[in-house]
N, C-alpha and C positions, 0 to 999 in steps of 0.2 A: 752107821752111823745114822744116828733116828735124825728126821727131819728137824725136832725143837733144838738139836746140838748142830746143824750144820753151818757153815760161815753162808754169809750176805751173796757172797759170790758166787759160793755153792749153787744157793738157792735160785738164782737167776736163771742158770740151764734148763729149769724145770717148766717155765713160761708153757711151753707149749703143749705139755703133759697135761697142764689146765685150762688151757685154750678152748678145749673142747668141751671139759666139763662145766663153763662159765655159760651163762644165757645171755647169748647176743642181744643188745638190744635192736638190730637188724631185721629180726623176726620182727617186733612190734611194728614197723613201717609197711603201711596199708598204700593202695594204688593213688589215692587222694593226695595224702601226701610225697609222693613220688611225682604225679600230675604237678606241683607246684616248683614252679621254674627256678626260684631261688633255693629251696631246698635241693632239688634235684644240682644246681650247682655247686653246692654246699659240698652234698655229698658223692660229688667227683673230686673237688678239692679235696679232702679228707683221705678217699682213695689213693690218690697220687702220694703223701703221706704216707699213708700206708706202706706202700710199696718200698717209699725211701725208706721207712724203719728195717722193712724183711731184709733191707742190702748192711742194716750196722750191724753192731754187737745188740746183746740182750737189753732189754730196756728196764730203768726201773721200776716196780710194779708200784704204784701208786691207789692205795683204798681209801676212796670217798665214801664216808657212813654218814647217815642221816634215818630218819624214821622212815619217811616218804618224798613225795615229791606233790602234796599239797599246795592249794595256791599261796603260801606263806612267802613272807620274805628270803627266810633262808634256805627254803628251799630252791628260791629262786635264783640264789648265790651260787648253790651249789651247781644248777644247772649250766650258769653261766660259766664257772669256771673250770667245767668239763670241756664245755666249748671251746674256752679260750687256750686252756694247756696246750701243747703241741704232741701231737699223738705219735712225732718222728721221734719223740725225747721221754716219752713216759709210757709206760702200759697203763691205761689206765682202767680202776674198778671203781663200781658204785654198788657198797651194801645198803640196800635198805629192807623193813622190816616187811612194807609189802609195797608190791611195786604200783603205785597207784597216783593219782591228782593228775591236772590239769600240763605240768610240765613233763611227764613223759616225754609227749610228741616231739621233743627241743631237745632228746637228749642226742649225741652222737650216735652214730651207729657203730664205731668201734671203741665207746665202751660197753665194757663187761660186768655184766649188773647179774649181780646176787641176792634171793631172797630170804630172808630169814623163816620168813609165815612162822613170827612165835604169835602166841595166843594176848601177850601180855609183851611190852618190849619190856619191863624190869626183869622177867621172866629170861628171857634171851640170852644170858651168856653162855650157858654150856653151847647153844646154837652158833653162837659168835664163833667163838672159840673152834669149833669143828669147822667150820666153812673159810677162817685166819688161816689154818692149819691147811685146807687145802688150796688157798689162796696164797700165802707165802708172802705178803706186801712188807715192802721194806720202810713204808711209812703211809702210814692211817691219819687222814686229814678229817676230822671229827665234828659237826656241827648238834648244836643245844646241850645243855649240860646231862641230859640224860644220857647219851651215845658220847658224850666225854666221859664218861665213869667207867661205861661200859667198856668202852674202848682203854682204857686205863687197866679195870679188872682182867680185861682177856690176854692183855700183853703180858700181866704179871702173872695169872694165873695158868698161858700157855706156854711159856717161859720163850715168848719170838723175839724179844731183842728190836721191833722194830719203833721207827719214829715217833714221835704222835705231835700232833698240831690240833690242839683246842678249840677250838672257836665258839668264842658267845655271841651269840642273838639278841640279847634283849638285859633289860640293867640286871645288874646284881642284887643290889638295895632291894630290887622287888621281895617283899615277904612269902617267904615258901615255906614247907615241911620241917618241922625241927630238923636239926641233923645235917641237915640238905648241904649249908654254908661250908662246916667242916667235912664233909664228904669230898665235897668238889676240892675245897685247900689243899684236902691233900693227895689226890691225884692229880690236879694240875701243878702242883710243885714235882712231878715226876714226868713232864712234860720236856719234850725238845721247846715247845714255846707255844702260850698261849693266846690264842688273835681275838684283840675286842674291834668291836667295827665302830667305835667312836674315841675320840681323846677321852671322853669323860667317862666312859666304859673303864679304859684301862688302868684310869684312877681308883674305879671301884676293886677295880680286881685287886690293886694294891691293898687298897685301904682296907676292903671286908673281906678278902681271902688270904691277906695276907704273903699274896706273890708275890717273890722277888721280881722288882723295876725289868732286871739285864732278862727275866723270862720271858714279859710281856710286848706283845707288838699291835700296834694297831694299823688296821688294815680297815681303810672305808669299802663296805660294799661297793663289786661295781654291777650299776645301774642303766650309765650310760654306755650303750656298744657303737657299731659304725652303723647302725640300721635306726639308732633312732630317730632323726630326724625324718628319714625315711615312714617309719611306724606313726611317729606326731601327724604327719601331713594326709595320714589315710582320714577319708571323712568317717564321721563320727553316727551310728548305725541307731541313734537315742533318738526321738522323734523331739525331746523337749531342748535337746541338745544342737541337734542338726540343724535347725534354726537358726543358728547365732554362731552359728561354722560359716563355712565356706557357700553355700546357698546363698548365703548375705553379700558376702564378698561376689559373687559372681551376678549376681542383681544391681548391685550397682555399676558393674562393667556396663549391662545390657542399657542400663537405666538412665546413667549417667546421673545420680544422686542417691543420697541414704536411702533403706525404705522405708524409715521411719517416716522422713519429709512427704515420701510419694506416699504413702498411705494416710497420712494427715489429711492431706491439700484432697485426697479422697474420701473423706470422710471417717475414717476408722479413729476410732479411740489412742490416743495416747498413754499408754501405761508401763510403767520402767518392769521388766518382767525375770527377775536376775534368778539365774540356778545354781544351786548351791552343791557340791560333790564331796564325796566324802569315798575312801578306799580302801577297804583293807577285809580281812576274817570278820566275818560276825561269832566274834569273841567278844565278854564279857570286860577283857582289857580295853577293848576297842572305845568302849563307849558311845558308840552309836545312839541310846538311848537321849543324851545328851544332843545329841546331832538333831536327832526326832523334833526333842521338843523344844531346841532353840529354835526350830522355824516355824512351832505354833507361836513361841514369844514375840516373836521378828514381824508374822502376819498380823496378830492384835497389835502391835504398836504401831503399824506401817500398814493400817489396811489399802490405801491406797497402790501396796506394790502388789506385785503379782508372783511372792516367792515361792521358789520350789527346789528341792531336795533330791539328788540322785546317789544311793547308796552301792556303789561297786564292789560285789564281794558275794564268798559264802561262805555259812557256818554255825553253827550248832544254837547262836540267836533267833534263829531268821523268823520262828514262831512269833516271841516275844516283842522280836521289833514289829511283826505285822501286827501285833495285839495292841502296839501302842498306838501306831499308827493308826489304827479305827479309831482306838481310843479316842484320840485327838481329834478326829475328823479329816486327816490328811489323806484319806484313800486317792484322790486325783490330786496328790499335791507332793508328795514322797513317795517314789518308784526305787525298789530292790530289784535288779537285773538280774542279779544273779553276779557268780565269778565272768567276767571277761578278759578274753588272753592277750590283746594291747588296750589297757586304758588309758595312754595317750589323746588320741582323739577327745577323749572325755573331758579330761584333764586341760585341754587346750581348749575347749570349747565352754565352759564352766567360767561364773563370771568369779567364782569364788573358790578356792578346796579350802576345806573345813578338819581341820583333826583334831579328834576331842577324847583319843588316848589319855589313858595315866600313867601306860608302860610304850616303852621304841627302845630299842637298840638303837638301828641306824632307821631310819624312818622312808624305806622306799619311796612312798607313791609320795611324801613333802619332797622329796629331791627328783622327781619327773614333771612333780608339779610348777617345782622352781624353776626348774630346766623349761619347761613348755611356757612360762611369763606368765603363771597364774598367778590373781592377788593370793595370799596365804593368812588365814586365821587358826593358828596353832597352839595347843599346849602346849606347855612348859615343861616338859619331861626330863626326869633324871637324865638321862645321856640319849645325844644326838641330833634331837630338834634344835637346842641351842648353837649349836656347831653349824647343824645345814643353813639355819635363816641368817648366822654371821653375815652380813655385808648387803643382805637383801631387804630392799629398800619396801616393796610393796605388800609385807608382811608385819604380822602382828601377832606377839606371845600372849599370851592367857595361863592363869595358872588351872590346872588340873583340878578339874572338877565344880569349876563356877561357872553358874550356870550364870549370874548377874554380869558377869566381865566376858562372858563371850557373846552375852547379846547385846552388851551394849558395843565390842568392836567389829562385829559383822555389821551392828546398823552404822556403825562409823564410817568400815570401809564402804557399804552398800550406798549410803548417803553422796561419798565422793563420787561413787560411781555412776550414781545420777545423774548428779551436774553434771558430768563429763557425756553423760548422752543427751539431757536436756538441751547440751552448747548444741548439737548437731542439726537443731532443729532451725537455728538463728541462720538466717542467709549470708550474713557475716564468712559463716565455718564453709560454706561451699566453695567461698574461693581460695581455699588452700588447694595447692596442689603437690602432686608427689614427684620427686626428681630423684635423681641420680644419685647413690651414698648410702642411704640406710638397706638392708636388702629384708626383703622378709618373702617369708616361703609359703605360701599360701594354693600349694599345688603346684603354682609355677611362680617366679619369683619376682617381684614387682620392688623395682629401685625407686626409693627417695631419697633425698636429701631433708633434716629438719634444719631450720634457721633458730635457732632461741639467741633471746638478748637475756642474757642473766641478772640484769637488773631490772627488767620489767617484769610483771605480772603475765602480760598478754604474748601470747606466741605471733612473731613475727611473719606476715603473710611472704612466701618464696615467690620469685617473676618466671620462675623459668618452669616451662610448665613441661609435663610428665610425658615420656616419650610415649605411653599409652592412650595420651591424651585428657589424663588428669584425672583422677577419682578421690573426692574428697575424705578428709580424714581428720579427725581433733589430734592435734599435737601435744599429750602432759605435760603440763608446768618441770622445769627443772628440778623445783625443791622438792617435788614429788615424788619423781622421777615411777608415774606408773605407767608401765611399758608396753599394758595392754588397754585396748582400746576396743570396746565391739565391737565388731567382732574381731577384731585386727591382732595378732598375738604371733608372738615370734617361736617358733621350734626351740628356742635356745633363746631365753630369755638376755633383753641387752643388761638388764639391770645386776648381772652377775657376771662378774668378771669371768676370764677363759680358765683362768686356774682353778678358781675356787673350785667350776664344775669336773676340773679334772682329773681333782681329787676320785670321782665318783665313777672312773670309767674302767671298762672293760679292760684295758692296757693298763691302767696301772695298778690294778688288783690282781691280773695275772701276773704279770712282772713280779709284786712281791709276794706271792705263794708262791712261786718257782723257787726264788729266793731263800725262803727260809722252810721250801721242800729239800734244797740241794744243800742246807747247810746238814738239816739231819742228816743227809746221805751220808756228808761228808764227813759225820761224826761216827760210822759205822763204816768206815774206810771204802766210800764208795765216790769215789771222785768224778762228780759230772758236770759238765762243763755248761748248761741249757740254760740261758735266758727262758723269757715267757715263751710265747706261743710271739709266730709271725704271722698266722692268721688273720688274725677280728682286731688286728690296731684300731685305734680310735684317736680321732685328733679331734676337739671341741675349739670351735672356733666362735666366736661372738663378735659381729659386725658392726663396729658403733661408726 
């Protein structure tokens, strides 16, 4: 009996034959990784799961397919899902054209990696079919539309009969080459499920590609995991932002008054110095040219502000953006530090997160900014952005590509922050004390209780002294709900209800993907009872 005609249950016993033929990611782990206590503990935990798996019956083989592990949102999603799914329940594979990108070191060692190494992805179909014959997956979970098409065509060409979950990460309405939508629609209607990362994308799948509603599944990207708060609390290495975060909080603990007031009393100039941040790949659709130009415009309109900008990310447009920065004489005003493995401390320390994209699926950096409590100005892309910002009060939506509105909203948000900043110089503000009730994490937790009178404009003074001796802070007005006050920010924003952020957790996404995988297995006679991972459960708690 040929491999292509074998039943799924017969194929399951071929797993050991393929084990040594696959490239184990464990070979890529170096001494530096193993010296990291967190990674070492993670590996020990994963090893226990593998030992348990060896005592069970053969597991279904699940292959994730993506071009590479470059520093984009889809690549991060694949990495997190591979870390979240239970290796005791699934034999996990990753198929990439090139094993490259910043997320490679984050792959669990038990994931078996296959590289196609095709000169061009569009010519990779014969190589993909050959590798799929070797792996014999039961379900393929592909990401990005080109890979979705290849996974479908390979299934038909090779006669495999595996289940397909085809995942989209960008707006369907975004203009692409002629015939792309027809090809995608034809392939997607032959899948077990088409996964969109936002509700609006789910609607576009139906309206633009004609996918039946029963085949469309909406699963928001996993962005918040059990390590999110710890990563957000790490110190920021950028010199502009580090001065706005933990260093200032420690200064206040030692000196007993806000740094601005202390410096003013000693002759220092009082000047509002906000830092704006953008995060993403340096590609045309992110429109970081608008980000840089907007900073130039804001500085022209408010020369008394020392506005600066940081763009975290790497990509093909670096040279153009550097040239634009030089042309606008912003050499020491806008910084492009490149890819950063942990952007959360940057987001947490910045005054404003600015999204200027024309196209987004579900903007990862935007969710992270909201979870960090950072004020937001974001372009209203066709999908994702409105859903993320629904109910978020410290955010403003602006039309895509409209420079005048972007600049106007930036100034409006910064003026409000400036007023809060200026009030830190007022003597009466120094009398506000922190008390237990609302917890902030700034390296260590500081408890405080905020008293607000809903019928008055002024924040009422709390009489109880802080157990830490009292740290001055300006409490935001209830109608503004500005939860961040330079430099105080919550790793998980007060202004967002816990259930809103829960949608973007690794636990939520892992369980949903596991359900879809198990449904695809059941259609092919494999009755699998696993839920998601039990390793990386994540609960979001917002303390109010």
